[in-house]
C-alpha atoms as one frame of an Amber mdcrd trajectory, in Angstrom:
protein
 -11.289 -16.080 -22.002 -11.861 -14.089 -25.328 -15.009 -11.770 -24.589 -15.084
 -11.982 -21.008 -13.789  -9.839 -18.042 -12.489 -11.716 -15.232 -10.600  -8.697
 -13.681 -12.050  -5.935 -10.974 -11.968  -2.697 -12.097 -12.462   0.467 -10.220
 -13.418   4.113 -12.311 -10.318   5.448 -13.122 -10.584   8.858 -11.532 -10.156
  10.318  -8.222 -12.460   9.161  -5.357 -15.355  11.400  -4.339 -15.557  13.325
  -7.707 -18.808  13.313  -9.522 -18.079  12.613 -13.431 -20.590  12.718 -16.299
 -21.010   9.823 -18.894 -21.058  11.783 -21.743 -21.036   8.268 -24.085 -21.167
   4.952 -22.733 -21.694   1.350 -24.335 -23.214   1.011 -27.805 -23.009   5.300
 -28.210 -24.348   6.607 -31.575 -21.382   8.896 -31.988 -18.191   6.737 -31.462
 -19.237   3.827 -29.551 -20.199   0.965 -32.101 -18.843  -1.808 -33.969 -15.512
  -3.115 -32.313 -15.718  -0.128 -30.129 -19.184  -0.688 -28.795 -17.964  -1.131
 -25.309 -16.429   2.120 -24.162 -16.934   5.028 -21.711 -16.436   8.728 -22.190
 -16.055  10.455 -18.780 -15.955  14.293 -18.472 -15.849  16.477 -15.234 -18.678
  18.957 -15.109 -18.037  22.412 -15.251 -15.508  22.251 -17.827 -12.499  21.344
 -15.483 -11.698  17.945 -16.948  -8.338  18.811 -18.250  -5.654  18.303 -16.116
  -7.417  15.556 -13.900  -5.491  12.814 -12.879  -6.013   9.588 -14.752  -5.753
   6.259 -12.104  -5.207   2.725 -12.973  -8.194   0.710 -12.985  -6.450  -2.484
 -12.189  -3.313  -3.554 -11.526  -0.911  -5.010 -14.570   1.679  -4.424 -17.109
   2.105  -1.578 -19.661   2.473  -2.838 -22.952   1.692   0.039 -25.481   2.379
   3.536 -25.008   1.852   6.343 -27.552   2.955   9.639 -25.695   2.651  11.985
 -28.223  -0.842  10.757 -29.028  -1.752  10.445 -25.167  -2.581   6.889 -25.120
  -1.745   3.835 -23.894  -2.583  -0.031 -22.891  -2.335  -1.889 -19.338  -2.610
  -5.845 -19.720  -4.451  -7.181 -16.665  -4.867 -10.805 -17.983  -4.438 -13.105
 -20.567  -5.847 -11.403 -23.724  -7.457  -8.339 -21.645  -6.001  -5.039 -22.142
  -7.422  -1.639 -20.743  -7.288   1.687 -22.608  -6.730   5.063 -21.688  -7.145
   7.679 -24.228  -7.132  11.536 -24.850  -4.576  11.870 -22.036  -2.065  15.162
 -21.983   1.303  13.935 -24.021   3.723  15.019 -21.742   1.378  13.704 -18.585
   2.001   9.879 -19.118   3.943   8.620 -16.495   4.396   5.156 -17.654   6.479
   3.293 -20.428   6.042  -0.136 -21.965   7.139  -2.797 -19.428   6.149  -0.593
 -16.339   4.100  -2.706 -13.578   1.171  -0.610 -12.392  -1.035  -1.020  -9.113
  -4.849  -0.212  -8.861  -5.373   3.264  -8.248  -1.534   4.439  -9.195  -1.450
   7.887 -10.871  -0.946   6.987 -14.772  -1.304  10.207 -16.376  -3.649  13.481
 -16.780  -7.205  14.105 -18.743  -6.271  15.756 -22.037  -7.860  16.396 -25.415
  -5.367  14.265 -27.984  -6.968  12.629 -31.225 -10.314  13.018 -32.126 -12.512
  14.585 -29.738 -14.663  17.371 -29.364 -13.092  18.484 -25.698 -11.014  17.246
 -22.924 -12.460  14.010 -21.785 -10.973  10.583 -20.726 -11.938   7.623 -22.734
 -11.379   3.963 -21.345 -11.950   0.483 -22.686 -11.672  -2.689 -21.677 -10.423
  -4.760 -25.062  -9.421  -8.296 -26.250  -6.456  -8.342 -28.664  -5.848 -10.601
 -31.480  -2.141 -10.477 -33.138   0.881  -8.895 -32.008   0.993  -5.611 -30.263
   2.599  -2.747 -32.197   5.360  -2.386 -29.451   6.199  -6.184 -30.407   6.223
  -5.163 -34.329   2.850  -6.229 -34.971  -0.573  -4.631 -36.109  -2.806  -6.062
 -33.286  -6.690  -5.781 -33.702  -8.596  -4.891 -30.669 -12.047  -5.486 -29.748
 -13.786  -3.913 -26.946 -15.401  -6.398 -24.296 -18.292  -5.959 -21.731 -16.810
  -4.819 -18.482 -17.988  -3.550 -15.325 -16.585  -0.982 -12.523 -16.798  -2.050
  -8.706 -18.007  -0.021  -6.064 -19.124   3.223  -7.101 -22.096   5.818  -6.315
 -24.419   6.900  -8.956 -26.852   9.932  -8.816 -30.728   9.364  -8.906 -31.998
  12.290 -10.324 -35.570  11.453  -9.103 -34.620  11.220  -5.227 -31.795  13.924
  -5.858 -29.415  11.393  -3.942 -26.265   9.161  -4.456 -26.852   5.485  -4.595
 -24.165   2.773  -3.880 -23.511   0.599  -6.687 -21.555  -2.832  -6.236 -20.707
  -3.583  -9.461 -22.232  -1.938 -12.881 -21.982  -0.387 -16.080 -22.318   3.300
 -15.818 -24.917   4.698 -18.518 -24.837   7.809 -20.739 -26.122  10.694 -19.196
 -25.370   9.298 -15.258 -23.365  11.197 -12.766 -20.825   8.768 -11.093 -18.236
   8.858  -8.387 -15.948   6.511  -7.270 -15.592   5.451  -3.441 -12.297   4.697
  -1.448 -12.270   0.989  -1.223 -11.387  -1.372   1.501 -11.299  -5.056  -0.131
 -12.009  -8.462   1.994  -9.791 -10.181   4.082  -7.897 -12.507   1.861  -5.579
 -15.477   3.410  -2.361 -15.706   2.061  -2.174 -19.378   2.365   0.404 -21.976
   2.760   1.791 -20.460   6.134   1.046 -21.386   9.895   2.635 -19.385  12.709
   2.744 -19.191  16.424  -0.216 -17.836  18.210  -0.145 -13.749  18.224   3.055
 -14.056  15.772   3.452 -10.525  14.160   4.067 -10.134  10.565   6.325  -7.279
   9.056   5.813  -5.749   5.521   7.659  -3.532   3.014   6.937  -2.032  -0.564
  10.519  -1.717  -1.737   9.164  -1.128  -5.104   5.562   0.248  -6.270   5.235
  -3.319  -7.324   6.905  -5.371  -4.770   6.142  -6.929  -1.372   7.999  -8.519
   0.685   6.813 -10.185   3.907   8.543 -11.701   7.320   7.845 -13.730  10.108
   8.907 -15.946  12.648   7.781 -19.691  11.741   6.601 -22.171  14.187  10.668
 -23.373  13.926  11.747 -19.977  15.173  13.476 -19.418  11.865  12.845 -16.459
   9.399  10.268 -16.887   6.803   9.255 -14.766   3.721   6.816 -14.216   1.274
   6.977 -11.945  -1.797   4.618 -10.048  -4.033   5.632  -8.953  -7.728   2.502
  -7.335  -9.453   2.345  -9.096 -13.087   4.397 -12.273 -11.805   3.076 -15.559
 -12.670   2.064 -16.227  -9.675   2.105 -13.009  -8.386   2.694 -14.175  -4.446
   5.466 -16.454  -3.843   5.649 -19.891  -1.442   6.333 -19.260   1.913   9.938
 -19.803   2.228  12.366 -20.365   5.298  15.786 -18.675   5.428  17.772 -21.767
   6.041  20.860 -20.009   7.687  20.725 -21.851  11.131  19.803 -18.591  13.257
  17.496 -18.795  16.046  14.771 -15.941  16.480  13.986 -14.752  19.666  11.374
 -12.236  18.604   9.006 -11.484  15.325  11.611  -9.832  12.973  11.087  -6.612
  11.356  12.046  -5.752   7.557  12.534  -2.560   6.108  14.137  -1.360   2.769
  16.377   1.583   1.860  16.247   1.548  -1.973  14.483  -1.010  -4.611  16.943
  -3.393  -4.516  17.667  -3.621  -0.805  15.948  -5.087   2.474  17.193  -5.496
   5.983  15.610  -7.586   8.484  16.131  -7.113  12.471  15.267  -9.817  15.123
  16.475 -10.919  18.456  18.758 -13.846  19.081  18.900 -16.103  21.915  21.395
 -13.987  23.450  18.451 -10.932  23.806  20.921  -8.861  21.452  19.422  -7.416
  18.436  20.626  -9.194  15.296  20.597  -7.766  11.541  20.662  -9.656   8.025
  20.224  -7.673   4.756  19.510  -8.239   1.175  20.995  -6.575  -1.767  19.568
  -7.491  -5.715  22.332  -9.508  -7.578  24.107 -10.384  -4.126  21.524 -12.136
  -2.524  21.223 -12.316   1.582  24.182 -11.769   3.913  24.519 -13.147   7.111
  23.086 -12.375  10.467  25.329  -9.790  12.408  24.970  -8.597  16.049  23.620
  -4.995  16.780  23.887  -5.426  20.332  21.920  -4.115  23.344  19.913  -6.077
  25.798  16.434  -6.570  25.832  13.101  -8.351  27.169  12.933 -11.665  25.447
  10.159 -11.201  22.434  11.240  -7.657  22.254  10.510  -5.843  18.717  12.277
  -3.107  17.372  10.836  -0.360  15.291  12.784   0.364  12.289  12.347   2.971
   9.397  14.882   4.461   6.829  13.879   7.763   6.690  16.779   8.476   3.762
  18.498   6.242   1.511  21.477   6.210   3.708  19.690   6.703   7.575  18.031
   4.183   9.244  16.787   4.504  12.824  16.069   1.871  15.248  13.737   2.302
  18.350  13.184  -0.081  20.967  11.914  -0.432  24.552  14.845  -1.079  26.905
  14.900  -3.140  30.051  14.266   0.067  32.038  10.900   0.437  29.777  12.208
   3.683  28.394  12.433   4.386  24.540  16.350   3.850  23.068  17.739   4.200
  19.901  20.294   3.663  17.556  20.716   5.073  13.702  22.832   4.054  11.104
  24.274   7.130   8.831  25.934   6.032   5.604  29.501   7.464   5.196  29.389
   7.909   8.665  32.665   7.112  10.809  31.191   4.950  12.557  28.165   4.164
  10.702  26.076   2.965  13.338  25.690   4.927  16.902  25.784   3.513  20.015
  22.417   2.484  21.850  21.190   5.757  23.323  18.347   6.018  26.063  15.447
   8.545  25.528  15.834  10.251  28.630  12.201  11.531  28.834  10.321   9.807
  31.957   7.848   8.253  29.922   7.125   4.729  30.592   6.931   2.679  27.477
   4.468  -0.173  27.757   4.851  -1.879  24.267   7.409  -2.044  22.023   7.670
   1.005  19.828   6.736   1.551  16.154   8.707   4.661  13.919   7.952   5.982
  11.026   8.733   8.839   8.617   6.949  11.291   6.593  10.178  12.611   5.157
  13.850  12.782   5.125  13.769  15.258   8.104  11.030  13.509  10.080  10.598
  10.548  12.573   7.416   9.837  14.905   7.221   6.688  17.404   4.441   5.084
  18.800   3.699   3.231  21.840   1.154   2.235  24.725   1.477   4.078  27.628
   1.047   2.702  31.378  -2.707   4.048  30.701  -3.111   1.943  27.902  -3.466
   4.786  25.642  -1.645   5.056  22.506   0.836   7.683  22.460   3.299   9.628
  19.885   6.217  11.746  19.879   8.181  13.209  16.752  11.710  14.014  15.877
  11.991  17.197  13.346  15.621  17.946  11.725  16.974  20.868  13.198  14.629
  21.209  16.275  14.981  18.038  18.127  12.296  15.479  19.855   8.904  16.368
  21.176   7.581  15.342  24.201   5.003  12.441  24.241   1.109  13.450  23.252
  -1.597  11.156  23.914  -3.491   9.933  20.758  -6.455   7.741  22.871  -8.100
   4.791  22.531  -7.443   2.003  24.820  -5.729  -1.100  23.985  -4.598  -4.407
  25.547  -1.493  -4.263  27.645   1.592  -4.560  24.908  -0.530  -3.850  22.138
   1.395  -2.804  19.133   0.137  -0.457  16.425   0.721  -1.037  12.402   1.834
   2.599  11.384   2.754   3.666   7.574   2.800   7.414   6.112   1.763   6.776
   2.563   1.992  10.306   1.764   4.123  13.021   3.108   0.974  14.507   4.815
  -0.931  11.325   5.385  -0.268   8.852   8.331  -2.647   5.859   8.832  -2.687
   3.799  12.088  -4.122   0.435  12.641  -4.373  -1.614  15.668  -6.137  -4.463
  17.296  -8.932  -3.544  19.631 -10.278  -4.829  22.834 -12.773  -6.782  20.828
 -10.131  -8.233  18.521 -11.270  -6.251  16.042  -9.247  -3.912  13.600  -9.178
   0.349  14.856  -7.811   2.666  12.814  -7.148   6.558  12.932  -5.349   8.967
  10.425  -3.939  12.131  10.481  -4.097  14.246   7.521  -1.880  17.267   7.391
  -4.091  20.834   6.718  -7.281  19.206   7.657  -8.989  20.459  10.254  -8.863
  18.629  12.887  -5.588  16.685  11.587  -5.977  13.569  13.297  -9.670  11.620
  12.864 -11.027   9.708  15.932 -10.794   6.117  16.461 -12.920   3.982  13.954
 -13.763   0.446  14.180 -13.956  -1.766  10.793 -17.191  -3.597  10.865 -16.168
  -6.636   8.759 -16.665  -9.369  10.910 -12.581 -10.656  11.131 -11.158 -11.507
  14.298  -7.574 -10.698  14.818  -5.414 -12.854  16.515  -2.368 -10.927  16.252
  -1.425  -7.099  16.342  -1.728  -5.649  12.624   1.165  -4.669  10.269   0.600
  -1.424   7.639   2.573  -1.103   4.463   1.822   1.235   1.375   2.497   0.409
  -2.172   1.762   4.341  -2.915  -0.026   7.044  -2.138  -3.227   5.584  -2.833
  -2.731   2.103  -1.516  -2.839   0.624   2.058  -2.287  -2.901   3.081  -2.923
  -4.567   6.732  -1.645  -8.106   7.819  -2.904  -9.817  10.749  -3.365 -13.336
  11.717  -6.628 -15.107  11.648  -7.880 -17.910  14.103  -6.543 -20.527  11.762
  -3.134 -18.983  12.237  -2.791 -18.317   8.852  -1.519 -14.659   7.786  -4.822
 -12.472   6.208  -4.398  -9.738   4.139  -6.623  -6.631   3.745  -5.856  -3.919
   1.170  -7.439  -0.260   0.684  -7.272   1.388  -2.721  -8.147   4.990  -3.337
């Protein structure tokens, strides 16, 4: 692999900001010899200092010099990406940390040899051991390209899209927010319309659970930097027969819990604790429609809320409070007069907040929310028109941003977003015109503020993944 880029990279700053390339590849000031393939970026107007530096690609941090404001991230065998001239106390990573594309790493500074605040980046090969390993490795920069950015055309005075390219000295460039293509998570085959559930219990770990064709619980996990990064699909050979699609949630980095209906139409739960493994299944009571699926969220490390559509088509709730006596409440109905026409989805924007989404009888999406100290709101419409029983994928990737994804009447992916402070705060419904036909309702998850993941079955009954990176 020596001398060749093998990983896709994005520009290392926030999207939609125009950054100037003050020195590009083979620059006469300092980018020559083994340092030929480097870039220096400056935000015009003298506002570079303090700007956030984002990871250009996923990888493992292998060398950090905080006092000097630089560090290296390993992306592939022999490929290392350098970030330099950062504010020393802004560097958020340490050796051994795994990072994702778009993750916040540091802030732009002017440490080291520099004539002012700027960000210096380069992709390199390394020969020998790293300083963190007790060696004195030699770094040689290699040619690289960045994906999906805009470059300003001075002649036409307009921005032009670049699918993959090399920013040139003197250019003004800006990173685009990026939706990737659908990719199959190969190896699984599931019942028609089976719904996935996913949670990111650490910024570098994703766990997915599904009901297999044998009605057992199946699991697949992603660990950034792992070899391979994705595990195979693995069944839970625990003898439990699922009577609904499962839902997975996490109360912390070393915890998972899964909820699903049993053949007795009660809700059942099992959990995972790091170092201890999986528990057996235990009943959580209630009686629900066959195939009913709960909405589950842990809004605090000790509080989990479960919402379900009851046999009376009302919203029912049960909550766990660590340290409570008893820790689980009973099942309680929301006697609000609203007829729930789909299984609900619940999400949280913070410790004192819940919001629930479900279809109404008009086949619009509706929402209600809970604020600690104020209680529950009434239901409000969020528009759209969807197939009966359609279930949204909802995730709050920041305390002020919620993303909703749904399968439309055309079997395409549709989305709507809430951004606190925007005017208006809710966007309209928009379609992903990517040609992909969804064979199930989508599931949404997030690995951090600058990431969204969507899972859905394709026509081949495999699970497919599409990701957005800020």
